[in-house]
N, C-alpha and C positions, 0 to 999 in steps of 0.2 A: 478576588484570586480568592484560589481556596490555600486554609494552611497545613504545607506536611506536616505530618504526622513523625511517620517512618514510611521504610521500606516491608513488602512480607511478600515471605513464597507462596504465588501463586498452588502451591502444591499439599504444605505441613503444615503454612500458618504463622513459619516464623518468621519473625519481625525484623528488622534491624535499624541502624544508626540512620541516621538521609542525610545525614552529612557525610558519608563517605560512600565510596564508588566497590560495588558485587559484581563477579563475572556470575552473577547463577546463584541458585544457593546454597549454603554448601553440606546443609543438611542434605539435598537429595541426588548433590552429585552421583551419588553412588548409583542410586538405584534407577532411579528417571529425574538429571536433569530438566531442570526448571526454574525460568524466569523470578523473576520481582516485581508485584507492582507497587505502586503509587497508593502509603494509603495519610486519608482529610481525618483532621481537627476533626470536621462537618461536614454532613453530608451534598449532595446540593437539595437542598428544599423549596420548592416552588409555595411563592409566599399567595395569601387569601387574597383572590379576582384571578385568579391565573401573571398571579407576582412575575416570572422569573419571564415567560412569553412576551410578558407589554415591555419588560425589559433590555430585552433581547432586539427585539424592534423596531428601537429607536435609537439604535445602535450603529452602529457601519458595518456591511455585510466581508464576512469573511471569518475564520478562525479565533482572533483576539475580542470577537461578538459575544464567544461565552465566558468570558473575564470567570466567572462563581466556581469553572471546572480546568479553571486552569493552577497551573503549579508556578504563575509567576504572575506578575499585577500589572498590568499591558502600557502601562506610563514601565516598565523598564523593559517593554517586547525589543528584540531586534525581530523586525519587519520587514518585507517586502510585497508584504496585500500579501500571503497565501488568506486561501480558505476562499470562500463564496464562491463555488465551481457551482456550474450548468445541473442539474438535473433533465433531460433529458430526453422525448419518449422518438420511443426508433419502435416507432408501429407497422414501417412496414416488412425489416427481418421479422419484431413478432407475430405480425399473422403470420404472414407465412411457414414460422414452427407453431401457430396454433396459443401464440400468449398472447395477449389480445392487449398488457398491461404490460408493456416491457420497459423497463430504463436504462440510459446510462447515466452514471455519477462519471462528469467530467473534468477530470484530475489533472487533465493534457494540464486546465487552463491558468491555469497553479503560476508562481515566479519560474520555474527551473522545467519547468512546461510535465512535471509527473508530483506521485502522491507526497515524495519525501518531504516535503519542503515544509508539510506539517507536521513533523516529527523533528525536521534542521532546528526551524524555527522557535520554537519549545525548549528544548532539550538545549540550544545558541544561550536560549536567553539565559537560561537558567544559566551553562556553566558562566558569563559574562558575568550576570549578580554577581555570581558568587564566588571569580576574582581565581577561574580558573588560568591559566595562561594560558590553554589552546586548545585547539583540539585534532580529537585524531579516529577514523574512521576506514574501516575496510568492506570496500564500494567492487563492483560489478558495474555503476557507475553511473545508477539515478541517486542514489545517496551519497556519493562523492559526489553527485552536483550542486545536488543542493546541503550539504557539507559546506563543501569549498562558497560557495556564493553565500549564506549567511553568515561566516569565517568574517569572509572579506569586507563585510557588515557590518561587524563588531570589530574590526579593527582584532581581532587572533589568526596566530599563527594556523593550521589546516599540514597535517597529513593524512594522503588517501594511500591506504594501502591495497593494490590490484597483482595482475597478474598481469602475463601476460597474453594472452588468447583471449581477452574482451576483447570483442572493436574496438577499431585505429579511431572512432568517430566520438567513441563516451575517451577513449583514453584525451581525444584531445578538450570533450568539452570541459572534461574534470577540470585537468591541463588552466583554459581559458580567463577563472575568474583568480589567479594566487597561487594558491595549494600547491602543496610541494605535495608529491601524486611519484609512488617507489614501484613499483613490484615484486614480490615475493613471489618466489617458485615454487612452492605449492596453495588454493586456501586457505588451510590449516598455517599454514606460516602469517599470513595475514592477522592471523589472528588472539597469537605468540608474539608479535613484537607491539600488536595495541595491546595488549595485557601490559606490554611492560611500558610503556609509554602515561601510563598512568599510573604505574606503584610508584615510577620510577620519576618523570614529570610529572606527575598530577595532572597530565593531560582527561580531557572528559570524553571516558572511551563513547563513543557516538551508535557504535554499531555494537550486530555477535565480536564474544572475543569469547568463549569453551568451543571446547570441542566435545561430547557432538552441541550441536547449538541451542543455543536458547533463546535468540532477540536482542536486543536492541536494546539500550539504558530506560529502564523506566518511566527516565522521564519526558525523556523521547517519544517514546509510546504513546502518554495521553496527548499528543495531538491531533491521534484517529479519531479522538472519540467524539470531535465538530464535523469529525463523516457523516453519524448517527446522526447527531442534532441537526445537517444541515439536511438531509431526507427528508428528515421526518415535518420543521417544517416548511422542507416545501410540498409534504402531504397534507396540511394541514393537520399534522398532528394524526396521523392517523400511518403507525406504523406499516411497509412494506411487507410481504408473507414470507419476502425469503430473500436477501442479500449474498451476490454473487464473486467471492475475491478471491482474484492468484495468488496468488503463494506460494510464497519460497523460508523465511526464517517466519512467518505468520506475525510481523508486530500489527498490519493495519486488521488484516477480522479480530486482532483479539481488544484491540483496540477502543474499533468498533463499537464490538463489542463491551466493556465495559462501557462507552456512552450509553448504549441503548437500555444497560443496567438504569444508567444512572436516571435515566428518563422516568425509568419505568416506577424504580426508589419512588421518582418525585411527584410523581402522577400526570405526570407530560401524557402518558402513553398507557395501555393499557394490558397488551404483548408483549413481546419482545420476537423478532423475526427471526428465520433459522438465515443461520449463516453459514455456507456453505464456502468449499474449502475446494479451488477448482489445480493442481500440482503439476508437475512436472513428469515424476515418477510414481507412481504409488503406495507414498510412506505408508502419504495418515490415512493413503482410500484400504488400505489392509488392515489398520491402526481400530475405523471401526468396524471393518469384515466379522475382523477378528477380536474383537474387545480388548485389544495388547492396553495394558497399563501406559504403553510410552508411545513415540512415532514409531514406527518401523521399520529396519535402515535396508535400503534398495541400493542394487549396482544404478550407477550409474549412467553415463555417456554422452553423444554429439547427441546438443539438442541447437532447436535457431531461437529457443528464446530465449536467451542467456541469462534474463534477468531473475523469472522464477523456474535454472536448474542444482537447483541442490537433489541430492538424491534421500537428505534425511528431514524429515519437520519436525517440528520443536513439540514440544506441553503446551504451552500458548495456543499454539494453534486448535490441536487438541482437546484443551480444554472448552474454545468458544464451540469450536464444531461440539458437540457437546451437551455441554447450555443449555444450548439454543437449540437443541435437538435436530441437526444442523446433518450434517453427510461430505465429503470426500468424493475423489475424482479428477482420476488425470487426464491429463489431454494429450493428445499424440499431435506433435508433429501439421501433420495435413489436418485435425481437426480446426485446425489454431490457424492454420492458413487461410482457409476457406471461408474462417468464419472476417480472418480479417479483413480478404477481398471481402466482403456482404457489410462488410461494417462500412469501407471508406465508398464504395460504389452507390449503395443502398441508403446510408443515413448520412453521407457528408460523415461522418469521423474517422481522419488518419489516426488511428490507434498506433504505441507498441505493439508487437503480435503477440507478447507475457497476453497485454490487456483482450487480447480478443479469448485468452480461456474463456471469459463470464458466457461469450456470446453458444463458444463449442459446449459448456455446460449445459448451459441451459437447453436447447435443441438436445442434449443427451437424454437429461433427465424429462420435457417434456417428453418422446419417449416411455416411456416406460412408466409415465405420470406419476412423475412425484412430484412434479407439477402440472397447475393443468389450467385452462382458461381464465379460469379466474381469480388468480391466484396475482395479485402484484411485483412482481419481479426488477431487480434495484441489481446490472452492473455493475461493479467497482473499475476505470478506463484506469490504470493506474499512469500512464502517460502518453506520451506523445508518442508517433511514428520516426517523427523527425530524427526520435533517437536509437533507428540502427536504419537508416531506409539500404545498408547494404544488405538486410534480409532481405527487403519489403515490398521496395522497388521494383522495377519497373526498366530492363536491362534492353542494352542495344539503340541504332538510328534512327533519330524519331523519318517517318516519311516526307518522300521530297514531292510537290507539288506541281502541277503549274498553276501559270497565275487565268485558270478558268471555271467556268463554274461544274462544266461539265466535265472534266478533269478534278475537280476532287470529291465531285456526287461517285467517278468510279470510286477512286482509291476508298473515299468512306466505307463501301459499300462491299468492298475486295480485302480490307484491313479487319474495318469495323464487324462488319456484318450488319451493316447502318445504310434501309435508302427511304429516301427524303421521296 
């Protein structure tokens, strides 16, 4: 494990005692609200003769394979086998849009079917090791489900703060692990209760607690570094040219960026990939275009991609974009639905609608020349399509066929346009 020395503001670099919880940087709160990051006593150091990769190869695949970069010793890990997810070549849709090296990092293969398991495993391991009495989180579904599962594994009570506006399937999934799931009147009301649980009860606040949002607990964000490690390891330590990440509060895009920076500092890769944020509303998109000091507040509205439906991004996401010379773009429901259809019917990937943002973004960036056929591109598939079947599944009764081949052939041609 890596020894935690402090927490540090990602904007002004003020350091804080790592034994306490914070709700963003107090010094930056009034100007540009900013999250904290973990500072380690030593960096990720690659020994002579390629020491780190050789050490990792001898271990089981998964998040805890990279323990030298994590804040908890694997012997104290609360784990369900998270990480080690496949990197899948998307040759069919890639060729169709002119991107010949297009890959999907399929995080739907995690224990609760989303990338949030990486955050939950590391943060709840930290909470359990440090004697925290419970877990508090505000969530629309994926993060709450992961928190509930890993809290159950750790034997810790878990309160999930949500609203009644999120899909029933997600609500049922969060409740299925025994967590105490309650609805607050508004999204910001969840964050108020999250802070109160941390301050008054000493529970670990796993998710965002600030208004405007800054992101999740710094310890949990460390879990996302392993996505960068796995991508580079699967590509024989040749980093991709770009990684496209669906973004709400930017935990994953910032954690992945930290992972790439650690690999670069250790000499395991020679450059940083560009990080591309695919969002619902143009908060980061406008900040990049206008060279704004922080995310730009935008008007929200109705979106089918509820997992990333936030009208304001975070400084941590913007910083990852800028440091990697990346970009951001907003994705419409129509473009996401088209990409969702292509991923499931041409690549066999049934993903949550927000996960289809990567393909929609890749298509648009190829059309503008920002991505080319020579680029190696990774799309982050954040979650399984089973999470939002109410949005993306086919509806209506199944067509009824008589039990003879002629009737079947006629029905297939009429209903599906298929000619035998």
